[in-house]
C-alpha positions as CSV (number, residue, x, y, z in Angstrom):
1,M,-6.4,14.3,-40.0
2,H,-3.6,14.8,-38.7
3,A,-3.2,16.4,-34.8
4,M,-1.1,16.7,-32.1
5,A,-1.9,15.9,-28.1
6,A,-0.8,16.5,-24.7
7,G,1.2,19.7,-25.4
8,A,3.0,17.8,-28.8
9,Q,3.8,14.7,-26.8
10,L,1.4,12.6,-28.6
11,R,1.3,12.3,-32.8
12,C,-1.9,11.8,-33.8
13,T,-3.8,10.5,-37.2
14,A,-7.4,9.9,-37.5
15,A,-9.6,8.7,-40.8
16,V,-12.9,7.3,-41.8
17,T,-12.0,5.5,-45.3
18,T,-15.1,4.1,-46.0
19,A,-15.5,5.4,-49.2
20,L,-12.3,4.7,-50.8
21,V,-11.9,0.8,-49.2
22,G,-15.4,0.5,-50.7
23,E,-13.9,1.9,-54.4
24,A,-10.8,-0.4,-53.8
25,C,-12.8,-3.6,-53.1
26,R,-15.2,-2.5,-56.1
27,R,-12.6,-2.3,-58.7
28,H,-10.2,-5.5,-57.5
29,R,-13.6,-7.5,-57.0
30,T,-12.3,-9.0,-53.7
31,F,-13.6,-11.5,-51.5
32,P,-14.9,-11.0,-48.2
33,T,-12.0,-11.6,-45.8
34,A,-9.8,-10.1,-49.0
35,S,-11.6,-6.8,-48.8
36,V,-11.2,-6.6,-44.8
37,A,-7.0,-7.2,-45.2
38,L,-7.3,-5.2,-48.3
39,G,-8.9,-2.3,-46.3
40,R,-7.2,-2.3,-43.3
41,A,-3.9,-2.1,-45.0
42,L,-5.2,0.6,-47.3
43,T,-6.3,2.5,-44.3
44,G,-2.9,2.2,-42.3
45,G,-1.1,3.3,-45.6
46,L,-3.1,6.5,-45.2
47,L,-2.6,7.1,-42.0
48,L,1.2,6.5,-41.9
49,G,1.7,8.7,-45.0
50,S,-0.2,11.6,-43.6
51,G,2.8,12.9,-41.6
52,L,4.8,12.8,-45.2
53,K,6.5,15.8,-46.8
54,D,5.1,17.3,-49.8
55,L,7.0,14.7,-52.3
56,E,7.5,11.7,-50.4
57,K,5.0,8.8,-50.5
58,I,5.0,5.7,-48.5
59,T,4.6,2.1,-49.7
60,V,3.3,-0.6,-47.2
61,H,3.7,-4.1,-48.2
62,F,2.6,-7.2,-46.4
63,A,4.7,-10.3,-47.9
64,C,2.5,-13.1,-46.7
65,E,2.8,-16.8,-46.2
66,G,-1.2,-17.4,-46.4
67,P,-3.3,-17.5,-49.6
68,V,-3.9,-13.9,-49.8
69,G,-0.3,-13.4,-51.0
70,N,1.0,-9.9,-51.3
71,I,-1.5,-6.8,-49.6
72,I,0.3,-3.6,-50.8
73,A,-0.5,0.2,-50.3
74,Q,0.7,3.1,-51.3
75,A,-0.3,6.6,-50.1
76,D,1.4,10.3,-50.2
77,P,0.7,13.1,-47.8
78,H,-2.1,14.6,-49.5
79,G,-5.1,12.0,-48.5
80,N,-4.5,9.9,-51.8
81,V,-4.4,6.2,-51.4
82,R,-4.0,2.9,-53.6
83,G,-3.4,-0.6,-53.3
84,Y,-4.1,-4.2,-53.9
85,V,-4.0,-8.2,-53.1
86,S,-2.3,-10.3,-54.9
87,N,-5.3,-13.2,-54.7
88,P,-8.7,-11.4,-54.2
89,E,-10.5,-14.5,-54.2
90,A,-8.9,-15.2,-50.4
91,D,-11.2,-15.9,-48.0
92,A,-11.6,-17.6,-44.8
93,A,-14.4,-20.4,-44.6
94,T,-15.2,-19.0,-40.6
95,M,-14.9,-16.2,-38.5
96,N,-12.8,-15.9,-35.7
97,S,-13.5,-16.4,-32.2
98,N,-14.5,-12.8,-31.8
99,G,-17.2,-13.3,-34.6
100,K,-15.0,-11.1,-36.8
101,F,-13.4,-11.8,-40.1
102,D,-10.6,-14.2,-39.6
103,V,-7.9,-12.1,-41.5
104,R,-4.9,-13.7,-39.9
105,A,-6.0,-16.7,-41.3
106,V,-5.6,-15.3,-44.9
107,V,-2.6,-13.2,-44.1
108,G,-0.4,-16.0,-42.2
109,G,3.0,-15.0,-41.1
110,G,5.3,-13.1,-43.6
111,T,7.1,-9.8,-43.3
112,L,6.1,-6.6,-43.6
113,Y,8.1,-4.1,-45.8
114,V,7.8,-0.2,-45.4
115,T,9.4,2.3,-47.6
116,R,9.3,5.9,-47.8
117,D,10.8,7.3,-51.0
118,A,10.6,11.4,-52.3
119,G,10.9,13.0,-55.6
120,F,10.7,9.6,-57.9
121,E,8.0,10.9,-60.3
122,I,9.9,14.1,-60.9
123,G,13.5,12.2,-61.4
124,L,15.2,13.1,-57.9
125,M,16.8,9.4,-57.2
126,K,16.9,10.2,-53.6
127,E,17.9,7.0,-51.8
128,P,14.4,5.5,-50.2
129,Y,14.4,4.5,-46.9
130,R,13.3,1.0,-46.0
131,G,11.9,-0.8,-42.7
132,V,11.1,-4.5,-42.1
133,A,9.4,-6.1,-39.2
134,P,8.1,-9.8,-39.3
135,I,4.3,-10.4,-39.9
136,V,3.4,-11.1,-35.8
137,S,-0.4,-11.3,-36.0
138,G,-1.6,-10.9,-39.3
139,E,-4.1,-8.6,-38.2
140,I,-2.6,-5.7,-39.8
141,S,-3.2,-3.2,-36.6
142,E,-1.0,-5.0,-34.6
143,D,1.5,-5.8,-37.2
144,L,1.7,-1.9,-37.8
145,A,2.3,-1.1,-34.3
146,Y,5.0,-3.8,-34.2
147,Y,6.6,-2.4,-37.2
148,L,6.7,1.5,-35.7
149,A,7.8,-0.3,-32.2
150,K,10.8,-2.1,-33.6
151,S,12.0,-0.7,-37.0
152,E,11.2,3.3,-35.9
153,Q,11.5,2.9,-32.2
154,V,8.0,4.6,-31.9
155,N,5.3,3.1,-29.5
156,S,2.1,3.6,-30.8
157,A,-1.5,2.6,-30.6
158,V,-3.1,1.6,-33.6
159,G,-6.4,0.9,-34.4
160,I,-8.2,0.0,-37.9
161,G,-11.2,-1.6,-39.0
162,V,-13.3,-2.9,-41.9
163,F,-17.2,-3.8,-41.5
164,M,-18.9,-5.5,-44.6
165,S,-22.4,-6.0,-44.6
166,V,-24.4,-7.1,-47.8
167,A,-26.7,-5.0,-49.7
168,P,-30.6,-5.8,-49.7
169,E,-31.4,-8.1,-52.6
170,N,-34.8,-5.9,-52.8
171,E,-35.5,-2.5,-52.0
172,G,-37.3,-2.2,-48.7
173,D,-35.0,-5.2,-47.1
174,S,-32.8,-4.3,-44.5
175,T,-29.1,-4.6,-44.9
176,S,-27.8,-7.8,-43.8
177,S,-24.5,-9.0,-42.1
178,L,-22.5,-11.6,-43.9
179,S,-22.1,-13.5,-40.5
180,D,-26.0,-13.9,-40.9
181,L,-25.3,-15.2,-44.5
182,G,-22.9,-17.7,-44.1
183,A,-21.1,-18.8,-47.3
184,E,-23.8,-17.8,-49.7
185,F,-23.6,-14.5,-50.9
186,A,-23.5,-12.6,-54.3
187,L,-19.9,-10.3,-54.7
188,D,-21.9,-7.2,-56.0
189,R,-23.7,-7.2,-53.3
190,L,-20.8,-6.9,-50.7
191,R,-20.5,-3.4,-49.3
192,V,-18.3,-1.6,-47.0
193,A,-20.3,-0.3,-44.3
194,A,-17.5,1.2,-42.2
195,A,-14.0,1.6,-42.4
196,G,-11.2,3.7,-40.7
197,G,-9.2,4.3,-37.7
198,Y,-6.4,6.0,-35.9
199,V,-2.6,5.7,-34.9
200,I,-1.3,7.6,-32.0
201,Q,2.7,7.8,-31.8
202,M,4.7,8.5,-28.4
203,M,6.9,11.1,-29.4
204,P,10.2,10.5,-26.8
205,S,9.3,13.5,-24.7
206,A,6.0,12.2,-23.8
207,D,6.0,11.5,-19.9
208,E,4.9,8.5,-18.0
209,H,1.6,9.8,-16.5
210,V,0.6,10.5,-20.2
211,I,1.5,7.1,-21.8
212,E,-0.6,5.4,-18.6
213,Q,-3.6,7.9,-19.6
214,L,-3.4,7.1,-23.1
215,E,-3.3,3.3,-22.4
216,Q,-6.1,3.8,-20.0
217,S,-8.0,5.4,-22.5
218,V,-7.6,3.4,-25.4
219,A,-8.3,0.4,-23.3
220,Q,-11.6,1.4,-23.0
221,T,-12.3,3.1,-26.5
222,P,-14.8,1.2,-28.5
223,H,-13.5,-0.6,-31.9
224,A,-13.0,2.0,-34.5
225,T,-15.7,0.6,-37.1
226,E,-18.3,1.0,-34.1
227,M,-17.1,4.6,-33.7
228,I,-17.7,5.3,-37.5
229,R,-21.2,4.0,-37.3
230,A,-22.1,5.6,-34.9
231,G,-21.5,8.6,-37.1
232,L,-18.1,10.0,-35.3
233,T,-15.6,12.1,-37.5
234,P,-11.9,11.5,-37.5
235,A,-11.8,14.4,-34.8
236,E,-14.4,12.9,-32.7
237,M,-12.6,9.9,-32.7
238,L,-9.4,11.0,-31.7
239,R,-10.8,12.8,-28.9
240,T,-12.6,9.9,-27.9
241,V,-9.5,7.5,-28.2
242,L,-7.2,10.1,-26.2
243,G,-10.1,10.5,-23.2
244,G,-8.8,14.3,-21.3
245,L,-5.6,14.5,-23.2
246,E,-6.0,17.9,-25.2
247,V,-6.0,17.8,-29.2
248,E,-4.5,20.2,-31.4
249,I,-5.8,19.5,-35.0
250,L,-2.8,20.4,-37.5
251,D,-4.8,19.6,-40.7
252,E,-7.4,17.9,-42.5
253,K,-7.7,16.2,-46.1
254,E,-10.4,14.3,-47.6
255,P,-8.7,10.7,-48.3
256,R,-9.4,9.4,-51.6
257,F,-8.6,5.9,-53.8
258,Y,-6.2,7.6,-56.3
259,C,-4.3,6.1,-59.0
260,Q,-1.8,7.8,-60.9
261,C,-1.7,5.7,-64.3
262,S,-3.3,6.8,-67.3
263,R,-3.3,6.4,-71.2
264,E,-0.5,8.2,-71.6
265,R,1.4,6.2,-69.2
266,A,0.4,3.1,-70.5
267,L,1.6,4.5,-74.2
268,L,4.8,5.5,-72.6
269,I,5.7,1.9,-70.9
270,I,4.5,-0.1,-74.2
271,S,7.3,2.3,-76.3
272,A,10.0,1.8,-73.6
273,L,9.9,-2.1,-74.1
274,G,11.9,-1.5,-77.3
275,R,10.8,-2.1,-81.0
276,D,10.7,-5.9,-81.2
277,E,8.3,-5.9,-78.3
278,V,6.2,-3.5,-79.8
279,E,6.1,-5.5,-83.4
280,D,5.7,-8.8,-81.7
281,M,2.8,-7.3,-79.8
282,L,1.3,-6.1,-83.5
283,A,1.8,-9.2,-85.2
284,K,0.3,-11.6,-82.6
285,D,-2.1,-9.4,-81.0
286,N,-3.0,-6.7,-82.9
287,G,-2.6,-4.2,-80.6
288,A,-2.1,-4.2,-76.7
289,E,-3.8,-4.0,-73.6
290,L,-2.2,-3.2,-69.9
291,T,-3.8,-3.5,-66.7
292,C,-2.9,-1.5,-63.4
293,H,-2.2,-3.9,-60.6
294,F,-3.2,-1.1,-58.2
295,C,-6.2,0.0,-59.4
296,N,-7.2,-2.8,-62.0
297,E,-8.0,0.0,-65.1
298,S,-7.5,-1.7,-68.0
299,Y,-6.0,0.1,-71.2
300,D,-6.7,-1.1,-74.5
301,I,-3.9,0.5,-77.3
302,S,-4.8,-0.1,-80.9
303,A,-2.6,-1.5,-83.5
304,A,-2.5,2.3,-85.2
305,E,-1.1,3.6,-82.2
306,L,1.4,0.7,-82.1
307,L,2.1,1.4,-85.9
308,V,2.6,5.4,-84.6
309,M,4.9,4.3,-82.1
310,L,7.0,2.2,-84.5
311,N,6.9,5.2,-87.1
C-alpha cells in the first residue's frame, strides 16, 4: 500500500507479506534464520518498489560477509517480488539478546546495492541507477534506513519483521515457537506466521514539528509482526505508526511472490548458448536442466527439444 501523510510531507508504504515470504521460504527450503533474513529483504524490496513507475524495477542486493552469502530481492511497482539467498541453510545456533533470530550473525558486514532500472524487459537499454551503502547492522531494516539516508538523502523510519513458528505434528496440537523447540525442528513444519512492515520517508518539505511527532510515534509503535499477528491491515499499521498524522491512501495492491521465468525463457537461454554448447548437452546428458535462482523452479529440456534447436 502506497500513501502520503501530513499534507504530503511524508511518503509511506506498508505491506503484509506473510504469504509471499512463506512461498519464498518453501521454494528455497531456507533454514530459520535464513528465512527471516530473506523475508525481511523481500519485504524491504517490495516496499521500496511500490513507488516506482510502470516499467521500472528495483533490485536490493545484500552482499554479505556472513554465512548467508548474498540476499537478493527484486520488485516492481505492481506488488510483485522475487528473491533468494546464496546459502539457504545459513542458521544461527542461538537467539540474540532480544530473544529473536540472530540475523546479524548470518549476514555479518558487507555492502548493500540498490539498483533501479526501467524497460529492460522490452528492450529499452536505459542506464540504471545504482546506489551503494555499507551493511551497518545486518538486521536489514536498519541497513535499508541507512542506505536511504546516506545514498538517497532521504531520512526514513523502516520497520520490517518476520515471525516464524512450527506447525503442530498432530492435528489438535498447538503451534510451537522455534525458540521453545531449540535446534530440533523439521524443516517441512517451519512456517512463516507473520511478515511485513512499513517505510516512512520524510520529504524535503517536512517541518520539524511533523518529524518530531513521527519520531515520538515510531518509538511507541509495536513491532511490525506484533501488529500483523494482531490482525492489522497495512492501512491500520500506517495509522498506528503515524499516530495522529493525517494519512491519504494513494493505491493498494496485493503483494505476491512472482517470478518471470518460464519454460519458453529456459529454451531461449539454451538456444543463446550456441551450437557447440547445445551439442555438448545432447551428447553428455541427453538433455538439459535449468534452475531459476530467483524461484528455484527447474526446467527439464528433452533431447528432442535440443534437436529441434540444432535443426
